[in-house]
C-alpha positions as CSV (number, residue, x, y, z in Angstrom):
1,M,0.0,0.0,0.0
2,I,1.1,3.5,-0.9
3,M,1.0,5.3,2.5
4,R,0.6,9.2,3.1
5,E,4.5,9.4,3.8
6,D,5.1,7.8,0.3
7,L,3.0,10.6,-1.5
8,E,4.8,13.3,0.5
9,R,8.0,12.1,-0.5
10,R,6.9,11.9,-4.0
11,E,5.8,15.5,-3.8
12,N,9.3,16.5,-2.7
13,E,10.5,14.8,-5.7
14,Y,8.6,15.9,-8.8
15,L,7.0,19.3,-7.7
16,A,8.8,22.5,-8.5
17,D,10.3,24.5,-5.6
18,Y,7.8,27.1,-6.2
19,A,4.8,24.5,-5.7
20,M,2.9,24.0,-2.5
21,R,3.5,20.7,-0.7
22,S,0.6,18.9,1.2
23,G,3.5,18.2,3.9
24,D,4.0,22.0,4.1
25,T,0.3,22.9,4.8
26,R,-0.2,25.6,7.6
27,G,-2.9,22.9,8.7
28,R,-6.5,23.2,9.9
29,K,-8.5,25.3,12.2
30,Y,-9.5,22.5,14.3
31,P,-7.4,19.6,15.4
32,D,-7.3,16.6,13.0
33,N,-5.7,13.1,12.8
34,E,-3.6,12.6,9.6
35,H,-4.9,10.2,7.1
36,P,-2.9,6.9,6.6
37,Y,-2.9,6.7,2.8
38,R,-4.5,10.3,1.6
39,T,-2.7,13.7,1.8
40,A,-4.3,16.7,3.3
41,Y,-5.2,18.0,0.0
42,Q,-6.7,14.8,-1.2
43,R,-8.8,14.8,1.8
44,D,-9.8,18.4,1.2
45,R,-10.9,17.3,-2.2
46,D,-13.0,14.5,-1.0
47,R,-14.8,16.8,1.8
48,V,-15.7,19.2,-1.0
49,I,-17.2,16.5,-3.3
50,H,-19.3,14.8,-0.5
51,T,-20.8,18.2,0.5
52,T,-24.7,19.0,-0.1
53,A,-23.7,22.5,-1.7
54,F,-21.6,20.2,-4.4
55,R,-24.5,17.9,-5.5
56,R,-26.7,20.8,-5.7
57,L,-24.5,22.2,-8.4
58,E,-26.1,20.0,-10.9
59,Y,-29.5,21.8,-10.9
60,K,-27.9,25.4,-10.8
61,T,-27.5,27.7,-13.7
62,Q,-24.5,28.4,-15.7
63,V,-26.1,30.3,-18.5
64,F,-29.3,28.3,-19.4
65,V,-31.7,27.0,-16.8
66,Y,-32.1,23.2,-16.4
67,S,-35.6,23.4,-18.5
68,E,-33.7,24.8,-21.6
69,G,-32.3,21.5,-22.3
70,D,-30.1,18.5,-21.0
71,H,-26.9,19.2,-23.2
72,Y,-26.1,22.7,-21.7
73,R,-23.4,23.2,-19.2
74,N,-24.8,23.6,-15.6
75,R,-22.6,24.9,-12.6
76,L,-21.7,21.2,-12.0
77,T,-20.3,20.3,-15.3
78,H,-18.7,23.7,-15.4
79,T,-17.1,22.9,-12.2
80,I,-15.8,19.5,-13.5
81,E,-14.3,21.3,-16.6
82,V,-12.5,23.7,-14.2
83,S,-11.0,20.8,-12.3
84,Q,-9.8,19.0,-15.4
85,I,-8.4,22.2,-16.9
86,G,-6.8,23.0,-13.4
87,R,-5.1,19.6,-13.1
88,T,-3.8,19.8,-16.5
89,L,-2.0,23.3,-15.7
90,A,-0.8,22.1,-12.6
91,R,0.6,18.8,-13.7
92,S,2.4,20.9,-16.7
93,L,3.9,23.4,-14.4
94,A,5.0,20.8,-11.7
95,C,2.5,22.1,-9.1
96,N,0.4,20.4,-6.7
97,E,-2.5,18.8,-8.6
98,D,-4.3,17.6,-5.6
99,L,-4.5,21.3,-4.1
100,T,-5.4,22.7,-7.5
101,E,-8.3,20.3,-7.9
102,A,-9.5,21.0,-4.4
103,I,-9.5,24.6,-5.0
104,C,-11.4,24.2,-8.6
105,L,-13.9,21.8,-7.1
106,A,-15.1,24.4,-4.3
107,H,-14.9,27.6,-6.3
108,D,-18.6,27.8,-7.1
109,L,-20.3,26.4,-4.3
110,G,-21.5,29.6,-3.2
111,H,-23.2,30.3,-6.3
112,P,-27.2,30.6,-6.1
113,P,-29.7,29.6,-8.1
114,F,-29.9,31.2,-11.6
115,G,-26.4,32.0,-12.0
116,H,-25.0,35.5,-11.8
117,V,-28.7,37.0,-12.1
118,G,-29.3,35.3,-8.9
119,E,-26.5,36.7,-7.2
120,Q,-27.1,40.4,-8.4
121,T,-30.7,39.8,-7.0
122,L,-29.8,38.6,-3.7
123,N,-27.0,41.2,-3.5
124,E,-29.6,44.0,-3.9
125,L,-32.2,42.3,-1.7
126,M,-29.4,42.3,1.1
127,A,-28.1,45.5,0.5
128,E,-28.7,46.8,4.0
129,H,-27.7,43.6,5.5
130,G,-24.3,42.9,4.4
131,G,-24.9,42.2,0.8
132,Y,-24.2,38.9,-1.1
133,D,-21.1,37.7,-2.9
134,H,-20.9,34.1,-4.2
135,Q,-17.1,34.0,-3.2
136,K,-17.9,34.8,0.5
137,Q,-20.7,32.6,0.4
138,T,-18.5,29.6,-0.8
139,Y,-16.2,30.6,2.1
140,R,-19.4,30.6,4.4
141,I,-20.4,27.2,3.1
142,L,-17.0,25.8,3.6
143,T,-16.5,27.2,7.2
144,S,-20.0,27.1,8.9
145,L,-23.1,26.2,6.9
146,E,-21.8,22.7,6.0
147,W,-22.1,20.7,9.2
148,R,-20.2,17.4,8.9
149,Y,-18.5,16.8,12.4
150,A,-20.1,17.0,16.0
151,G,-17.2,19.3,17.3
152,H,-17.1,22.0,15.0
153,P,-19.0,23.6,12.0
154,G,-17.6,23.6,8.3
155,L,-15.4,21.1,6.6
156,N,-12.2,22.1,8.6
157,L,-10.3,22.3,5.3
158,T,-6.5,23.4,4.9
159,Y,-5.4,27.2,5.2
160,E,-4.1,26.7,1.5
161,V,-7.4,25.6,0.0
162,L,-9.5,28.3,1.8
163,E,-6.9,30.8,0.8
164,G,-7.4,29.4,-3.0
165,V,-11.2,30.1,-2.6
166,V,-10.7,33.5,-1.1
167,K,-8.2,34.5,-3.4
168,H,-10.2,33.3,-6.6
169,D,-9.3,36.3,-8.9
170,T,-10.9,36.3,-12.5
171,S,-12.6,39.2,-14.1
172,Y,-15.9,38.4,-12.4
173,D,-15.0,38.2,-8.9
174,V,-14.2,40.6,-6.1
175,V,-11.3,39.4,-3.6
176,D,-11.7,40.0,0.1
177,A,-8.7,38.0,1.4
178,R,-8.4,40.0,4.7
179,D,-7.8,37.0,7.0
180,F,-5.3,35.3,4.3
181,E,-2.6,37.7,4.0
182,P,-4.0,40.0,1.5
183,D,-0.7,41.5,0.7
184,L,0.8,38.1,-0.5
185,R,0.1,36.3,-3.8
186,G,-1.9,33.1,-3.5
187,T,-0.2,29.9,-4.4
188,L,0.5,29.1,-8.0
189,E,-2.1,26.4,-7.5
190,C,-4.5,29.3,-6.6
191,Q,-3.4,31.2,-9.5
192,L,-4.0,28.5,-12.1
193,S,-7.4,27.5,-10.7
194,N,-8.5,31.2,-11.2
195,L,-7.4,30.8,-15.1
196,A,-8.9,27.3,-15.3
197,D,-12.1,29.0,-14.5
198,E,-12.0,31.5,-17.2
199,I,-10.9,29.2,-19.8
200,A,-13.5,26.9,-18.9
201,Y,-16.5,29.7,-19.0
202,D,-15.2,31.4,-21.9
203,T,-14.9,28.4,-24.1
204,S,-17.9,26.4,-23.0
205,D,-20.2,29.6,-23.3
206,M,-18.8,29.8,-26.8
207,D,-19.9,26.4,-27.3
208,D,-23.2,26.4,-25.9
209,G,-24.0,29.9,-27.7
210,L,-23.4,28.1,-30.9
211,R,-25.3,24.9,-29.8
212,S,-28.0,27.0,-28.8
213,G,-28.3,29.0,-32.2
214,I,-28.1,32.1,-30.5
215,L,-24.3,32.9,-31.6
216,R,-24.1,33.1,-35.4
217,P,-21.4,30.9,-36.9
218,R,-20.1,33.4,-39.4
219,D,-19.6,36.0,-36.7
220,V,-17.8,33.7,-34.2
221,A,-15.5,33.0,-37.3
222,E,-14.5,36.3,-37.6
223,L,-13.1,36.7,-34.1
224,A,-9.2,36.8,-33.9
225,I,-9.2,33.8,-31.7
226,A,-11.5,31.7,-34.0
227,Q,-9.3,32.6,-36.9
228,R,-6.5,31.4,-35.2
229,V,-8.2,28.2,-34.2
230,L,-9.2,27.6,-37.8
231,L,-5.9,28.2,-39.3
232,S,-4.4,25.5,-36.7
233,L,-7.1,23.0,-38.0
234,G,-6.4,23.9,-41.6
235,E,-10.0,24.9,-42.2
236,P,-10.8,28.0,-44.2
237,P,-11.5,31.3,-42.4
238,D,-15.3,31.0,-43.4
239,A,-15.8,27.4,-42.1
240,D,-19.4,26.6,-41.0
241,L,-18.9,26.5,-37.0
242,G,-22.6,25.7,-36.9
243,E,-22.0,22.1,-38.3
244,T,-21.8,19.9,-35.2
245,L,-18.5,17.9,-35.8
246,M,-17.1,21.0,-36.9
247,R,-18.0,22.8,-33.8
248,R,-16.7,20.1,-31.7
249,R,-13.3,20.2,-33.2
250,F,-13.4,23.9,-32.9
251,I,-14.0,24.0,-29.2
252,R,-11.4,21.1,-28.7
253,R,-8.7,22.9,-30.3
254,L,-9.6,26.2,-28.9
255,V,-9.4,24.8,-25.2
256,G,-6.1,23.3,-26.4
257,I,-4.7,26.6,-27.7
258,V,-5.7,28.5,-24.6
259,V,-4.2,25.9,-22.2
260,L,-1.0,25.7,-24.0
261,D,-0.6,29.6,-24.1
262,T,-1.2,29.7,-20.3
263,I,1.4,27.1,-19.5
264,E,4.2,28.7,-21.8
265,A,3.1,32.3,-20.8
266,T,3.2,31.3,-16.9
267,E,6.6,29.6,-17.2
268,T,8.1,32.9,-19.2
269,N,6.6,34.9,-16.1
270,L,8.4,32.7,-13.7
271,E,11.6,32.9,-15.3
272,R,11.5,36.6,-15.8
273,A,10.7,37.0,-12.2
274,G,13.4,34.9,-11.0
275,V,10.8,32.7,-9.1
276,R,12.7,30.0,-7.3
277,T,10.5,29.3,-4.2
278,L,7.1,29.7,-3.0
279,A,8.0,32.9,-1.0
280,D,9.4,34.4,-4.0
281,L,6.2,33.9,-5.7
282,R,4.1,35.0,-2.8
283,S,6.1,38.1,-2.5
284,L,5.4,39.5,-6.2
285,G,3.3,42.3,-6.8
286,E,1.1,40.4,-9.4
287,N,0.1,37.0,-10.3
288,V,2.5,34.7,-12.6
289,A,-0.2,32.7,-14.0
290,S,-1.5,34.6,-17.2
291,Y,-2.0,34.4,-20.9
292,T,0.5,35.7,-23.4
293,P,-0.2,39.4,-24.3
294,E,-1.4,38.6,-27.7
295,L,-4.0,35.7,-26.6
296,T,-5.1,38.4,-23.6
297,K,-6.1,40.7,-26.5
298,E,-7.9,38.0,-28.0
299,I,-9.6,36.7,-24.8
300,E,-10.9,40.3,-24.3
301,E,-12.4,40.5,-27.7
302,L,-14.1,37.0,-27.2
303,K,-15.6,38.2,-23.7
304,R,-17.0,41.6,-25.4
305,Y,-18.6,39.4,-28.0
306,L,-20.3,37.0,-25.4
307,F,-21.5,39.7,-23.4
308,A,-22.9,41.7,-26.4
309,N,-24.5,38.8,-28.5
310,F,-24.8,35.8,-26.0
311,Y,-25.5,37.1,-22.4
312,R,-27.4,40.2,-23.5
313,N,-29.6,37.9,-26.0
314,Y,-33.2,38.3,-25.5
315,R,-33.5,34.8,-24.7
316,V,-30.9,34.8,-22.0
317,V,-32.3,38.1,-20.7
318,R,-35.9,36.7,-20.6
319,M,-34.8,33.9,-18.7
320,A,-32.7,36.0,-16.1
321,T,-35.9,38.5,-15.9
322,K,-38.0,35.7,-14.8
323,A,-35.5,34.3,-12.3
324,D,-35.0,37.8,-10.7
325,R,-39.0,38.1,-10.0
326,L,-39.1,34.6,-8.8
327,L,-36.2,35.3,-6.3
328,R,-37.5,38.6,-5.1
329,Q,-41.1,37.2,-4.5
330,L,-39.4,34.1,-2.9
331,F,-37.2,36.2,-0.5
332,H,-40.1,38.7,0.6
333,A,-42.5,35.8,1.2
334,Y,-40.1,34.5,3.8
335,I,-39.3,37.7,5.1
336,D,-43.0,38.7,5.3
337,E,-44.0,35.5,7.0
338,P,-40.8,33.5,8.4
339,L,-43.3,30.8,9.7
340,Q,-43.3,29.4,6.0
341,L,-39.6,28.4,6.5
342,P,-38.8,24.8,7.7
343,P,-38.8,24.7,11.5
344,E,-34.9,24.1,11.1
345,T,-34.3,27.1,9.3
346,Q,-36.7,29.1,11.6
347,A,-34.4,28.1,14.3
348,L,-31.4,29.2,12.9
349,A,-32.8,32.8,12.8
350,Q,-32.5,32.9,16.4
351,K,-28.7,32.1,16.6
352,E,-27.5,33.9,13.4
353,P,-25.8,37.3,14.3
354,E,-27.1,38.8,11.2
355,G,-30.7,37.5,11.9
356,L,-33.7,36.7,9.8
357,Y,-32.3,38.4,6.7
358,R,-29.0,36.3,6.5
359,V,-30.8,32.9,7.3
360,V,-33.3,33.8,4.4
361,C,-30.6,34.6,2.2
362,D,-28.6,31.4,2.7
363,Y,-31.9,29.3,2.3
364,V,-32.7,30.9,-1.0
365,A,-28.8,30.8,-2.0
366,G,-28.8,27.3,-1.2
367,M,-31.8,26.2,-3.5
368,T,-31.3,24.6,-7.1
369,D,-33.0,26.3,-9.9
370,R,-35.5,23.5,-9.9
371,Y,-36.2,23.5,-6.1
372,A,-36.7,27.4,-6.4
373,T,-39.4,27.0,-9.1
374,Q,-41.0,24.2,-7.2
375,E,-41.1,26.3,-3.8
376,Y,-42.4,29.3,-5.9
377,K,-45.5,27.2,-7.1
378,R,-46.0,25.7,-3.6
379,L,-46.0,29.4,-2.2
380,F,-48.2,31.3,-4.8
381,D,-50.1,28.7,-6.6
382,P,-53.3,27.9,-4.6
383,D,-53.6,24.6,-6.6
384,E,-50.3,23.6,-5.7
385,R,-49.9,20.9,-2.7
386,V,-47.5,22.3,0.0
């Protein structure tokens, strides 16, 4: 049997000096015995997977609500894609795959139903009660809302996994790392998790946009990044990206190009910055994990295109508007009459420092799209059985 000590010795042999070793973890908040054959980060990964919050991701929106079809990404499939890309990046750069995977799997646990519109709605509803941010909610889930042990709340994850979640830094996220040395960079595993998230949602949103017919294949083909991909495939600049097999080849090559660019750019940045140790990396003024300047411009063009032509498409906006209306009515219904909440949730309002509003927010945020829709019917449809 390969024991934990053997795995830690292997890490010392093959990980780069700037990588985070599981044997060097700062540990957990609550005392916990070491496992005989799993490293600290492997245990963290497993703890995340076994949470209720992780299972709920299957019925939480990425862009399309579950009722739009079975073949579009949901928050769970997105998380799996992020994890796969994160592991590839970590392996290629001699970083800790298990730490990267644990951060990737945990990064979206705090998303409410109906994706980003759900977050915006809850943030507005909670404006006078501390607001709502999915990253802070993820941390809240990992440290207090999930109860898995008799002696303490939360999952009791290692410092480095929690730091990776808190310092999740993408163009869509706001970092609040006040309790995790905010002046220091996150580990490279943390930085790679951030980019894995961006790579996954940019490429998959293009894929889902083409599959749904919302994005016009000819318009997509005119993007600089698309031209690069088509050239690498030996296809003409006006290739039909609407054709199923062509779309699949295109997205597969797109992911490969962006991942390779990230690896090469990050290696270059490490060399230019003279990074030799983890302390060197943490002391830098900016992250070293990045795209090349050329690809950065192409990705920015892609993001602008997706925002204007996909996220703002009338079909997506209609779904978002319905979701906003539904969540507002649910939230106000519970606030106006808390006795409609399950008894165990009512009891939490007596213990929660922020009171009823935060408890209702936690309750609504934990719902899946499907459950929120069912709950709406139970509360507002007289013919629906409770």
